[in-house]
C-alpha positions in Angstrom: 80.5 140.0 -60.5 77.1 141.2 -61.7 75.4 143.6 -59.3 71.9 142.5 -58.5 69.1 145.0 -58.9 68.0 146.4 -55.6 64.3 146.5 -55.1 62.6 149.6 -53.8 61.4 149.7 -50.2 58.4 147.6 -49.5 57.1 150.2 -47.0 57.0 153.9 -48.0 60.0 155.5 -46.3 58.3 158.8 -46.0 55.5 157.4 -43.9 57.6 155.2 -41.6 58.4 156.2 -38.0 61.9 156.7 -36.6 65.0 158.3 -38.1 65.6 158.1 -41.8 68.9 156.4 -41.4 67.2 153.7 -39.2 64.8 153.0 -42.0 67.5 152.9 -44.7 69.5 150.5 -42.4 66.4 148.3 -42.0 65.7 148.3 -45.7 69.3 147.3 -46.8 69.5 144.7 -44.0 66.3 143.2 -45.2 67.6 143.0 -48.8 70.8 141.2 -47.5 68.7 138.9 -45.2 66.5 137.6 -48.0 69.3 137.3 -50.5 68.4 140.1 -52.9 71.9 141.4 -52.0 73.9 138.2 -51.6 77.4 137.9 -50.0 80.1 139.4 -52.2 77.7 141.5 -54.3 78.3 145.2 -54.7 75.8 147.6 -53.4 74.5 150.4 -55.6 76.6 153.6 -55.2 75.5 156.0 -52.4 74.1 158.5 -54.9 72.0 155.7 -56.5 70.7 154.5 -53.2 69.8 158.0 -52.1 67.9 158.6 -55.3 66.2 155.1 -55.1 65.1 155.5 -51.5 64.3 159.2 -51.7 66.7 160.4 -49.1 69.9 162.5 -48.9 73.4 161.0 -49.4 74.5 161.7 -45.8 71.5 159.6 -44.5 72.5 156.7 -46.8 76.2 157.0 -45.6 75.1 156.9 -41.9 73.1 153.7 -42.5 75.9 152.1 -44.5 78.3 153.0 -41.7 76.1 151.1 -39.2 75.9 148.1 -41.5 79.7 148.2 -41.8 80.1 148.4 -38.0 77.8 145.4 -37.7 80.1 143.5 -40.0 77.6 143.0 -42.8 79.2 145.2 -45.5 82.7 146.5 -46.2 84.2 149.2 -48.4 86.7 148.3 -51.1 88.9 151.1 -52.2 87.7 152.5 -55.5 85.0 149.8 -55.9 82.3 150.8 -53.4 80.4 148.8 -50.8 80.2 145.0 -50.8 78.2 142.5 -48.7 80.5 140.5 -46.5 78.0 138.2 -44.7 74.4 137.6 -43.7 73.0 137.0 -40.2 72.9 133.3 -39.4 70.7 131.7 -42.1 68.7 129.6 -39.7 67.5 132.7 -37.9 65.0 133.4 -40.7 63.2 130.1 -40.2 62.0 131.4 -36.8 61.5 135.1 -37.2 60.1 137.4 -39.9 62.7 139.4 -41.7 61.0 142.6 -40.8 61.7 141.9 -37.1 65.4 141.2 -37.4 66.7 144.8 -36.8 64.4 145.3 -33.8 65.5 142.0 -32.3 69.1 143.2 -32.4 68.1 146.6 -30.9 66.2 144.8 -28.1 69.3 142.8 -27.2 71.3 146.1 -27.0 68.6 147.7 -24.8 68.5 144.6 -22.6 72.3 144.8 -22.0 71.9 148.2 -20.5 68.8 147.6 -18.4 69.4 144.0 -17.3 73.1 144.6 -16.6 72.1 147.3 -14.0 69.3 145.1 -12.7 71.8 142.3 -12.0 74.2 144.7 -10.3 71.4 145.9 -8.0 70.3 142.3 -7.4 73.9 141.6 -6.1 73.6 144.5 -3.8 70.0 144.1 -2.6 69.0 140.4 -2.9 67.8 138.7 0.2 67.9 135.0 1.0 64.5 134.4 -0.5 65.3 136.3 -3.7 68.5 134.4 -4.1 66.7 131.1 -3.6 64.1 131.9 -6.3 66.9 132.6 -8.8 68.6 129.4 -7.9 65.4 127.4 -8.3 64.9 128.7 -11.8 68.6 128.0 -12.7 68.3 124.5 -11.4 65.2 124.0 -13.6 67.1 125.2 -16.6 70.0 122.9 -15.7 67.6 119.9 -15.8 66.1 120.9 -19.1 69.6 121.3 -20.7 70.6 117.9 -19.3 67.5 116.3 -20.9 68.2 117.8 -24.3 65.4 117.9 -26.8 63.2 115.9 -24.4 63.5 118.8 -21.9 61.8 121.3 -24.1 62.9 124.7 -25.2 62.9 126.3 -21.8 61.8 129.7 -23.1 59.5 130.4 -20.2 62.1 129.3 -17.7 64.7 131.5 -19.4 62.4 134.5 -19.2 61.6 133.7 -15.6 65.4 133.6 -14.7 65.8 137.1 -16.0 62.6 138.3 -14.3 63.6 136.9 -10.9 66.9 138.8 -11.1 64.9 142.0 -11.8 62.7 141.2 -8.8 65.7 140.6 -6.6 67.0 144.1 -7.5 64.4 145.6 -5.3 63.4 148.1 -7.9 60.0 147.5 -9.4 60.7 149.5 -12.5 63.1 146.9 -13.8 60.4 144.3 -13.4 57.8 146.5 -15.1 60.2 147.2 -18.0 60.8 143.5 -18.6 57.1 142.9 -18.3 56.2 145.6 -20.9 58.9 144.2 -23.3 58.0 140.6 -22.7 56.8 139.9 -26.2 59.9 141.5 -27.8 62.3 139.7 -25.4 60.5 136.4 -25.9 61.1 136.6 -29.7 64.9 136.7 -29.2 64.9 134.0 -26.5 62.7 131.7 -28.5 64.9 132.3 -31.6 68.1 131.6 -29.7 66.8 128.4 -28.0 65.3 127.1 -31.2 68.6 127.5 -33.0 70.3 125.7 -30.1 68.3 122.5 -30.9 69.8 122.3 -34.4 73.4 123.3 -33.6 76.1 121.6 -31.6 75.2 121.0 -27.9 78.0 123.2 -26.8 75.9 126.2 -27.8 73.2 125.7 -25.2 75.7 124.7 -22.6 77.6 128.0 -23.1 74.3 129.9 -22.5 73.6 128.0 -19.3 77.2 128.5 -18.1 76.6 132.2 -18.6 73.4 132.0 -16.5 75.4 130.4 -13.8 78.1 133.1 -13.8 75.4 135.7 -13.4 73.9 133.8 -10.4 77.3 133.3 -8.8 78.1 137.0 -9.0 74.8 137.9 -7.4 75.3 135.2 -4.7 78.7 136.7 -4.0 77.3 140.2 -3.8 79.7 141.2 -6.6 77.8 144.1 -8.2 80.3 144.8 -11.0 80.8 141.1 -11.7 77.0 140.6 -11.9 76.6 143.6 -14.3 79.5 142.3 -16.5 78.2 138.7 -16.5 74.7 139.7 -17.5 75.8 142.1 -20.2 78.2 139.4 -21.6 75.5 136.8 -21.5 73.0 139.0 -23.5 75.6 140.1 -26.0 76.7 136.5 -26.5 73.1 135.5 -27.0 72.8 138.1 -29.7 76.0 136.9 -31.4 74.8 133.3 -31.3 71.8 134.3 -33.3 73.3 136.8 -35.7 76.9 135.7 -36.0 76.5 131.9 -35.5 78.7 132.0 -32.4 
């Protein structure tokens, strides 16, 4: 199969912020996302990528290893690296390609922060805090039952997560979610938009995950709440990027 030419980085790598390997990862992911590097095509050799992008070969290897771990590329013995899949194609109708890597990183960050917030909510929630979480969950149930007519539910989804942070009793969880609201909203909006054009079971699974988080908090099950929240956020990420 003919190997497509790989375009040089649109942004000067030398002037970008962050680790070099992060920038190489973002660049190659962007090439895969927009089809310059289609599925089954072979990537340029590591030496060629290093020269093209103006970095060392170890930096390229680190970025390619991350792409491999994400399931986007694979190494074939004696043949080099090949693209194995793209993120869910519909994702790019709702978010700019340049934001895709940061959306993924935001999901990973949320797993850590919101998992602990849910665990503390299970420990510290009072009757009023539990009632607020349940009220938002009920609103989301209604919107899911109404389907398209119920709207996207982005604000309600965000509010569900915020009320859990509030129930933790630690204002820094709330302030963290507030400061990241715009970034979090991109992922939530993307996920719920995609749910409208995919089988109904997709959005039902997300709502079932919300309910499991609530039930663990209600039962004062700290580890169960942490696990349920982390699972929910990871599954939301997979539903966007792996079509799950």
